[in-house]
C-alpha positions as CSV (number, residue, x, y, z in Angstrom):
1,M,0.0,0.0,0.1
2,S,1.3,3.4,-0.8
3,R,1.1,6.2,1.6
4,V,-1.2,8.1,-0.5
5,E,-3.6,5.3,-0.2
6,A,-3.2,5.3,3.6
7,F,-4.7,8.7,3.6
8,E,-7.4,7.6,1.3
9,V,-8.4,5.0,3.8
10,L,-8.2,7.4,6.6
11,G,-10.2,9.9,4.6
12,D,-13.5,8.3,5.5
13,P,-15.2,9.3,8.8
14,V,-16.6,5.8,9.5
15,R,-13.2,4.1,9.1
16,R,-11.7,6.7,11.4
17,R,-14.2,5.9,13.9
18,I,-13.7,2.2,13.6
19,L,-10.1,2.6,14.1
20,E,-10.7,4.4,17.2
21,L,-13.0,1.6,18.5
22,I,-10.5,-1.1,17.6
23,A,-7.4,0.8,18.8
24,G,-8.3,0.5,22.4
25,E,-9.4,-3.2,22.4
26,E,-10.0,-6.0,20.4
27,R,-13.7,-5.9,19.1
28,T,-16.1,-8.5,17.3
29,A,-17.4,-7.4,14.1
30,G,-20.8,-7.4,15.6
31,E,-19.7,-4.9,18.4
32,V,-18.2,-2.7,15.7
33,A,-21.1,-2.9,13.4
34,A,-23.7,-2.0,16.2
35,M,-21.7,1.1,17.8
36,V,-20.8,2.4,14.1
37,G,-24.2,1.6,12.7
38,D,-25.8,3.6,15.4
39,E,-23.6,6.6,15.2
40,F,-23.6,6.8,11.3
41,G,-26.8,5.1,10.7
42,L,-25.3,2.4,8.6
43,T,-26.2,-1.1,8.3
44,Q,-24.3,-4.2,9.1
45,P,-23.1,-5.1,5.5
46,S,-22.2,-1.6,5.1
47,V,-19.7,-1.6,8.3
48,S,-18.5,-4.9,7.2
49,R,-17.1,-3.4,3.9
50,H,-15.5,-0.8,5.8
51,L,-13.8,-3.1,8.0
52,G,-12.8,-5.1,5.1
53,V,-11.2,-1.9,3.4
54,L,-9.2,-1.6,6.7
55,R,-8.1,-5.1,6.8
56,D,-7.2,-5.2,3.1
57,N,-5.1,-2.0,3.5
58,G,-3.1,-3.0,6.7
59,F,-5.1,-0.9,9.3
60,A,-6.8,-4.0,10.9
61,V,-6.3,-7.7,11.5
62,V,-9.1,-10.2,12.3
63,R,-8.9,-13.6,14.1
64,Q,-11.5,-16.2,14.3
65,Q,-12.8,-17.3,17.6
66,G,-15.3,-19.8,17.3
67,T,-18.2,-18.2,15.1
68,R,-16.7,-14.6,16.2
69,R,-14.4,-12.4,14.2
70,L,-12.3,-10.3,16.5
71,Y,-10.7,-6.9,15.0
72,R,-7.8,-5.0,16.4
73,I,-5.6,-2.4,15.0
74,D,-2.8,-3.3,12.8
75,A,0.2,-0.9,13.0
76,S,1.4,-1.1,9.6
77,G,-1.3,1.1,8.0
78,P,-1.2,4.1,10.8
79,Q,2.9,3.7,10.1
80,A,2.5,4.3,6.4
81,A,0.7,7.4,7.3
82,A,3.0,8.4,9.8
83,D,6.1,7.8,7.6
84,W,4.5,10.2,4.9
85,L,4.2,12.9,7.4
86,D,7.5,12.5,8.5
87,G,8.8,13.1,5.3
88,L,7.0,16.6,5.0
89,R,7.9,17.4,8.7
90,S,11.7,18.5,7.9
91,A,10.3,20.7,5.2
92,W,7.8,22.5,7.4
93,E,10.1,22.5,10.3
94,Q,12.8,24.4,8.1
95,R,10.4,26.9,7.1
96,L,9.3,27.6,10.7
97,D,12.7,27.6,11.8
98,A,13.6,30.2,9.1
99,L,10.7,32.2,9.9
100,G,11.5,32.4,13.5
101,T,14.9,33.6,12.6
102,E,13.4,36.3,10.4
103,L,11.0,37.5,13.1
104,A,13.6,37.5,15.7
105,R,15.8,39.8,13.6
106,G,13.0,42.0,12.9
107,S,13.5,41.4,9.2
108,R,10.2,40.2,8.1
109,R,8.6,42.6,5.6
110,P,4.7,42.9,5.2
111,R,3.7,40.7,2.2
112,A,3.3,42.2,-1.3
113,G,-0.1,43.9,-1.7
114,K,-0.6,44.9,1.9
115,A,-0.2,48.5,2.7
116,E,2.2,49.3,5.3
117,R,0.7,51.3,8.2
118,P,1.8,54.8,8.8
119,R,4.2,55.2,11.8
120,R,3.2,57.2,14.8
121,T,5.3,60.0,15.6
122,R,5.5,61.5,18.8
123,P,4.5,65.1,19.1
124,R,7.3,67.5,19.9
125,S,7.3,69.2,23.2
């Protein structure tokens, strides 16, 4: 799975909610379907499709226990998203560091197109 696909998976609020539910503890498909179904007004088959997307893309793992399917979070999907963000982190940290340096030196100029405010002068005594 590419890092971009990881964000496509996370882009859906239903899948994000499912991840929140299974991150804390292992849950049965029925528990997830009941909780998410109530919150989002979805049917059990719809929730099952979301669970399948999470499983197929490395965000969830499932194990059989008798007739029950137990889901828990799989770290590989969230790790792909975190890796992608880490790649951007150095770029935005460099820009923020440069901005901080400019502000500390007082060399930050107004953006083009914005008029500079007139300076107030002290009245002479």
